[in-house]
DRENVOTI-9346 format. One record per residue (C-alpha): residue in three letters; x, y, z. Coordinates in pm, whole numbers, plus 50000, padded with zeros to 5 digits. Each point is the difference from the previous one (the first is absolute). Last residue first. Layout:
+-----+-------+-------+-------+
| res |  east | north |    up |
+-----+-------+-------+-------+
| ALA |     X |     Y |     Z |
...
+-----+-------+-------+-------+
! end
This chain:
+-----+-------+-------+-------+
| res |  east | north |    up |
+-----+-------+-------+-------+
| UNK | 47636 | 49415 | 49892 |
| UNK | 50075 | 49720 | 49696 |
| UNK | 49772 | 50150 | 49786 |
| UNK | 50276 | 50102 | 49761 |
| UNK | 49898 | 50391 | 50046 |
| UNK | 50063 | 49973 | 50347 |
| UNK | 50313 | 49791 | 50005 |
| UNK | 50158 | 50242 | 49748 |
| UNK | 49857 | 50284 | 50273 |
| UNK | 50187 | 49815 | 50266 |
| UNK | 50321 | 49944 | 49784 |
| UNK | 49993 | 50363 | 49913 |
| UNK | 49938 | 50116 | 50320 |
| UNK | 50321 | 49781 | 50107 |
| UNK | 50209 | 50163 | 49744 |
| UNK | 49927 | 50342 | 50138 |
| UNK | 50094 | 49909 | 50316 |
| UNK | 50338 | 49855 | 49900 |
| UNK | 50086 | 50223 | 49782 |
| UNK | 49937 | 50339 | 50207 |
| UNK | 50380 | 49957 | 50126 |
| UNK | 50119 | 50126 | 49683 |
| UNK | 49777 | 50026 | 49690 |
| UNK | 50244 | 50040 | 49702 |
| UNK | 50215 | 49683 | 49960 |
| UNK | 50314 | 50032 | 49801 |
| UNK | 50009 | 49825 | 49687 |
| UNK | 50163 | 49658 | 49803 |
| UNK | 49862 | 50013 | 49675 |
| UNK | 49999 | 49665 | 49871 |
| UNK | 49922 | 49866 | 49608 |
| UNK | 50384 | 50112 | 49935 |
| UNK | 50123 | 49756 | 50281 |
| UNK | 49761 | 49723 | 49912 |
| UNK | 50088 | 50006 | 49600 |
| UNK | 50376 | 50015 | 50100 |
| UNK | 49969 | 49690 | 50237 |
| UNK | 50114 | 50129 | 50339 |
| UNK | 50368 | 49930 | 50162 |
| UNK | 50200 | 50303 | 49859 |
| UNK | 49710 | 50250 | 49989 |
| UNK | 49908 | 49947 | 50329 |
| UNK | 50358 | 50003 | 50126 |
| UNK | 50044 | 50375 | 49853 |
| UNK | 49644 | 50055 | 50151 |
| UNK | 50092 | 49920 | 50340 |
| UNK | 50347 | 50165 | 49992 |
| UNK | 49805 | 50341 | 49903 |
| UNK | 49735 | 49921 | 50250 |
| UNK | 50178 | 49982 | 50285 |
| UNK | 50200 | 50321 | 50011 |
| UNK | 49795 | 50142 | 49735 |
| UNK | 49714 | 50088 | 50274 |
| UNK | 50083 | 49903 | 50376 |
| UNK | 49657 | 50175 | 50052 |
| UNK | 49867 | 49690 | 49831 |
| UNK | 50119 | 49788 | 50288 |
| UNK | 49720 | 50142 | 50234 |
| UNK | 49720 | 49770 | 49795 |
| UNK | 49869 | 49991 | 49678 |
| UNK | 50084 | 49876 | 49643 |
| UNK | 49761 | 49965 | 49695 |
| UNK | 50097 | 49701 | 49768 |
| UNK | 49838 | 50068 | 49686 |
| UNK | 49854 | 49834 | 49664 |
| UNK | 50086 | 49670 | 50174 |
| UNK | 50177 | 49720 | 49824 |
| UNK | 49903 | 49736 | 50338 |
| UNK | 50272 | 49773 | 50046 |
| UNK | 50269 | 50173 | 49763 |
| UNK | 49947 | 50351 | 50147 |
| UNK | 49967 | 49856 | 50322 |
| UNK | 50330 | 49836 | 50019 |
| UNK | 50186 | 50293 | 49844 |
| UNK | 49825 | 50223 | 50286 |
| UNK | 50150 | 49757 | 50264 |
| UNK | 50320 | 50007 | 49856 |
| UNK | 50000 | 50380 | 49947 |
| UNK | 49929 | 50026 | 50400 |
| UNK | 50305 | 49774 | 50078 |
| UNK | 50196 | 50279 | 49744 |
| UNK | 49830 | 50289 | 50223 |
| UNK | 50113 | 49856 | 50344 |
| UNK | 50319 | 49955 | 49868 |
| UNK | 50032 | 50360 | 49908 |
| UNK | 49881 | 50117 | 50376 |
| UNK | 50273 | 49763 | 50146 |
| UNK | 50260 | 50153 | 49764 |
| UNK | 49891 | 50369 | 50095 |
| UNK | 50059 | 49912 | 50360 |
| UNK | 50339 | 49883 | 49882 |
| UNK | 50067 | 50317 | 49829 |
| UNK | 49920 | 50232 | 50292 |
| UNK | 49919 | 50353 | 49785 |
| UNK | 49771 | 50187 | 50174 |
| UNK | 49747 | 49830 | 49756 |
| UNK | 50092 | 49663 | 50126 |
| UNK | 49981 | 50111 | 50350 |
| UNK | 49649 | 50097 | 49963 |
| UNK | 49904 | 49677 | 49835 |
| UNK | 50139 | 49828 | 50282 |
| UNK | 49800 | 50191 | 50229 |
| UNK | 49665 | 49948 | 49814 |
| UNK | 50072 | 49645 | 49990 |
| UNK | 49942 | 50004 | 50393 |
| UNK | 50252 | 50035 | 50304 |
| UNK | 49790 | 49993 | 50348 |
| UNK | 50057 | 50257 | 50043 |
| UNK | 50008 | 50376 | 49880 |
| UNK | 50305 | 50186 | 50139 |
| UNK | 50211 | 49668 | 50022 |
| UNK | 49880 | 49898 | 49669 |
| UNK | 50153 | 50296 | 49830 |
| UNK | 50352 | 49926 | 50207 |
| UNK | 49981 | 49639 | 49836 |
| UNK | 49919 | 50078 | 49649 |
| UNK | 50321 | 50209 | 50026 |
| UNK | 50202 | 49721 | 50172 |
| UNK | 49896 | 49787 | 49690 |
| UNK | 50301 | 49710 | 50174 |
| UNK | 50072 | 49882 | 50343 |
| UNK | 49879 | 49632 | 49933 |
| UNK | 49700 | 50048 | 50200 |
| UNK | 49909 | 50370 | 49782 |
| UNK | 50074 | 49718 | 49674 |
| UNK | 49733 | 49751 | 50183 |
| UNK | 49792 | 50286 | 50071 |
| UNK | 49980 | 50115 | 49631 |
| UNK | 49904 | 49674 | 49855 |
| UNK | 49720 | 49969 | 50240 |
| UNK | 49866 | 50361 | 49941 |
| UNK | 50001 | 49930 | 49624 |
| UNK | 49816 | 49641 | 50026 |
| UNK | 49728 | 50189 | 50257 |
| UNK | 49963 | 50262 | 49751 |
| UNK | 49923 | 49718 | 49743 |
| UNK | 50193 | 49877 | 49718 |
| UNK | 50211 | 49694 | 50113 |
| UNK | 49772 | 49811 | 50224 |
| UNK | 49700 | 50137 | 49847 |
| UNK | 50074 | 49852 | 49667 |
| UNK | 50021 | 49655 | 50181 |
| UNK | 50326 | 49800 | 50046 |
| UNK | 49915 | 49816 | 50304 |
| UNK | 49634 | 49986 | 50169 |
| UNK | 49948 | 50096 | 50288 |
| UNK | 49671 | 50215 | 49981 |
| UNK | 50198 | 50345 | 50051 |
| UNK | 50283 | 49899 | 49747 |
| UNK | 50268 | 49748 | 50066 |
| UNK | 50364 | 50102 | 49914 |
| UNK | 50226 | 49793 | 49747 |
| UNK | 49922 | 49698 | 49768 |
| UNK | 49841 | 49900 | 49697 |
| UNK | 49945 | 50363 | 49870 |
| UNK | 49742 | 50226 | 49828 |
| UNK | 49709 | 49767 | 50122 |
| UNK | 49659 | 50222 | 49979 |
| UNK | 49892 | 50043 | 50359 |
| UNK | 49959 | 50382 | 49950 |
| UNK | 49739 | 49909 | 49751 |
| UNK | 49752 | 49851 | 50247 |
| UNK | 49688 | 50075 | 49749 |
| UNK | 49823 | 49697 | 50008 |
| UNK | 49883 | 49855 | 50362 |
| UNK | 49640 | 50016 | 49935 |
| UNK | 49912 | 49639 | 49967 |
| UNK | 50046 | 49897 | 49636 |
| UNK | 50169 | 50336 | 49901 |
| UNK | 49924 | 50365 | 50077 |
| UNK | 50005 | 50143 | 49682 |
| UNK | 49826 | 50374 | 50032 |
| UNK | 49827 | 50050 | 49663 |
| UNK | 50074 | 50239 | 49697 |
| UNK | 50087 | 49722 | 49777 |
| UNK | 50291 | 49900 | 50269 |
| UNK | 50054 | 50191 | 50287 |
| UNK | 50272 | 49852 | 50228 |
| UNK | 50098 | 50168 | 50361 |
| UNK | 50318 | 50005 | 50196 |
| UNK | 50151 | 50045 | 50335 |
| UNK | 50369 | 50091 | 50083 |
| UNK | 50124 | 50025 | 50362 |
| UNK | 50080 | 50297 | 50177 |
| UNK | 49956 | 50238 | 49662 |
| UNK | 49963 | 49858 | 49671 |
| UNK | 49608 | 50001 | 49840 |
| UNK | 49994 | 49792 | 49731 |
| UNK | 49665 | 50025 | 49731 |
| UNK | 50003 | 49759 | 49691 |
| UNK | 49783 | 50129 | 49729 |
| UNK | 49789 | 49828 | 49696 |
| UNK | 49713 | 50251 | 49867 |
| UNK | 50179 | 50316 | 50018 |
| UNK | 49775 | 50315 | 50004 |
| UNK | 50074 | 50096 | 50330 |
| UNK | 50320 | 49870 | 50160 |
| UNK | 50154 | 50324 | 50144 |
| UNK | 49706 | 50075 | 50162 |
| UNK | 49597 | 49942 | 50083 |
| UNK | 49920 | 49676 | 49867 |
| UNK | 50270 | 49805 | 49998 |
| UNK | 50197 | 50202 | 50263 |
| UNK | 49708 | 49918 | 50210 |
| UNK | 50015 | 49626 | 49908 |
| UNK | 50378 | 49967 | 50070 |
| UNK | 49959 | 50154 | 50360 |
| UNK | 49707 | 49774 | 50041 |
| UNK | 50228 | 49736 | 49933 |
| UNK | 50256 | 50106 | 50214 |
| UNK | 49763 | 50063 | 50279 |
| UNK | 49889 | 49635 | 49980 |
| UNK | 49619 | 49997 | 49972 |
| UNK | 49697 | 49977 | 50247 |
| UNK | 49651 | 50109 | 49910 |
| UNK | 49721 | 50138 | 50190 |
| UNK | 49615 | 50060 | 49954 |
| UNK | 49821 | 50225 | 50239 |
| UNK | 49887 | 49940 | 50374 |
| UNK | 50276 | 50213 | 50127 |
| UNK | 50100 | 49804 | 50295 |
| UNK | 49890 | 49657 | 49931 |
| UNK | 50123 | 50051 | 49664 |
| UNK | 50321 | 50092 | 50181 |
| UNK | 50031 | 49672 | 50172 |
| UNK | 49948 | 49788 | 49747 |
| UNK | 50227 | 50165 | 49759 |
| UNK | 50274 | 49975 | 50235 |
| UNK | 49971 | 49648 | 50082 |
| UNK | 50340 | 50027 | 50167 |
| UNK | 50193 | 49650 | 49961 |
| UNK | 50292 | 50098 | 50190 |
| UNK | 50064 | 50389 | 50070 |
| UNK | 50197 | 50026 | 50312 |
| UNK | 50300 | 50204 | 49874 |
| UNK | 49882 | 50185 | 49661 |
| UNK | 50294 | 50044 | 49805 |
| UNK | 50107 | 49640 | 49945 |
| UNK | 49609 | 49935 | 49868 |
| UNK | 49870 | 49675 | 50114 |
| UNK | 49652 | 49887 | 49882 |
| UNK | 49804 | 50281 | 49892 |
| UNK | 49630 | 49872 | 49915 |
| UNK | 49790 | 50116 | 49788 |
| UNK | 49890 | 49634 | 49926 |
| UNK | 50047 | 50043 | 49571 |
| UNK | 50291 | 50230 | 50062 |
| UNK | 50202 | 49820 | 50211 |
| UNK | 50304 | 50173 | 50134 |
| UNK | 50366 | 50018 | 50004 |
| UNK | 49998 | 50260 | 49957 |
| UNK | 49991 | 50362 | 50113 |
| UNK | 49642 | 50161 | 49948 |
| UNK | 49835 | 50219 | 49765 |
| UNK | 49595 | 49965 | 50091 |
| UNK | 49737 | 50099 | 49787 |
| UNK | 49659 | 50163 | 50137 |
| UNK | 49682 | 49986 | 49820 |
| UNK | 49676 | 50221 | 49887 |
| UNK | 50054 | 50254 | 50276 |
| UNK | 49644 | 50171 | 50041 |
| UNK | 49986 | 49825 | 50351 |
| UNK | 50344 | 50169 | 50101 |
| UNK | 49817 | 50348 | 49948 |
| UNK | 50203 | 50193 | 49759 |
| UNK | 50126 | 50355 | 50062 |
| UNK | 50338 | 49933 | 49859 |
| UNK | 50194 | 50133 | 50290 |
| UNK | 49702 | 49809 | 50218 |
| UNK | 50089 | 49622 | 49801 |
| UNK | 50383 | 50074 | 50026 |
| UNK | 49943 | 50063 | 50398 |
| UNK | 49776 | 49691 | 50035 |
| UNK | 50239 | 49791 | 49755 |
| UNK | 50286 | 50123 | 50268 |
| UNK | 49805 | 49886 | 50309 |
| UNK | 49914 | 49672 | 49875 |
| UNK | 50370 | 49921 | 49912 |
| UNK | 50100 | 50140 | 50302 |
| UNK | 49735 | 49718 | 50201 |
| UNK | 50132 | 49735 | 49757 |
| UNK | 50412 | 50089 | 50130 |
| UNK | 49807 | 49992 | 50383 |
| UNK | 49846 | 49644 | 49925 |
| UNK | 50332 | 49853 | 49856 |
| UNK | 50263 | 50091 | 50253 |
| UNK | 50154 | 50337 | 50137 |
| UNK | 50332 | 49921 | 49855 |
| UNK | 49859 | 50062 | 49667 |
| UNK | 49961 | 50374 | 50074 |
| UNK | 49856 | 50085 | 49674 |
| UNK | 50025 | 50363 | 50007 |
| UNK | 49750 | 50200 | 49844 |
| UNK | 49886 | 50135 | 49667 |
| UNK | 49678 | 50176 | 49819 |
| UNK | 49881 | 50031 | 49677 |
| UNK | 49726 | 50175 | 49854 |
| UNK | 49851 | 50013 | 49635 |
| UNK | 50247 | 49868 | 49802 |
| UNK | 49911 | 49981 | 49614 |
| UNK | 50025 | 49593 | 49942 |
| UNK | 49742 | 50014 | 49732 |
| UNK | 49698 | 49839 | 50195 |
| UNK | 50064 | 50278 | 50270 |
| UNK | 50303 | 49955 | 50251 |
| UNK | 50047 | 49950 | 50372 |
| UNK | 50334 | 49970 | 50092 |
| UNK | 50146 | 49863 | 50314 |
| UNK | 50340 | 49960 | 50121 |
| UNK | 50128 | 49794 | 50274 |
| UNK | 50370 | 50056 | 50090 |
| UNK | 50266 | 49800 | 50165 |
| UNK | 49986 | 49650 | 49892 |
| UNK | 49770 | 50071 | 49717 |
| UNK | 49636 | 49977 | 49988 |
| UNK | 49885 | 50189 | 49672 |
| UNK | 49620 | 50041 | 50025 |
| UNK | 49783 | 50068 | 49703 |
| UNK | 49639 | 50166 | 50004 |
| UNK | 49771 | 50023 | 49719 |
| UNK | 49716 | 50229 | 49910 |
| UNK | 49771 | 49952 | 49699 |
| UNK | 49837 | 50334 | 49852 |
| UNK | 50139 | 49900 | 49665 |
| UNK | 49755 | 49696 | 49997 |
| UNK | 50077 | 49668 | 50037 |
+-----+-------+-------+-------+
! end
């Protein structure tokens, strides 16, 4: 490994593909973004991934053949060992897609695949808010809730790569189902989707008139609409946000008690709600976590934003090269 080594990271999302080309220290040399257009099918999306990678490499003034390895951050569920995306809900038609093999054929470079939330967690640990903490939990709270676990400076992936699904930690014995169809998950109570669903139920019941008016001008209804209405004085909208925060606090306490991390780093669009979510979350976490575990854990906001997935994919690929896996 030399300072001159170059890596590429591809963040494959349901709406966009972001590619970064960096040096061995994670400094960005080039980037490119294209729309995913998932409805066009697997081959078309892979073609756009290749196109964006070529554009990022060109901006970095790097030949593709000089790229040491390529990391891919992708939504789960995935089989990291086989390099297969199995059945992601936001990529329709992607069923058991051998993405690593297909991109190896196109790039003639080593390729590694990792879950997007794991990649974001690795990025925050190495380059962002979690730098310097040996034991760290990452949560991304947006449409859904994903997570990544760092233990002794290493990404923990479990027996078969399925660890880190922290959005599916149970916080209730009954209630709405999460995106995976489970009952009582943190995601079903504290995600952006959960907030929007609760608001829609109240709108259907003739309540939340301010939220309804905001959503009419910017459909479909989402959590940001509910937050805006709460900031404009709609008390019931504020109660929905607070409830989500309190369930988040239950989840945080469970993670503090189970892992005793030095830091819990939070990312995703829900962080834009600031104290409205985090105030009740920290209050409940303080009540429910053991005092020592709560005191040990710094709760921090992520700093890398939309680049976290691609940067984390690069970090995973670099680690695989260094350890001889690639």
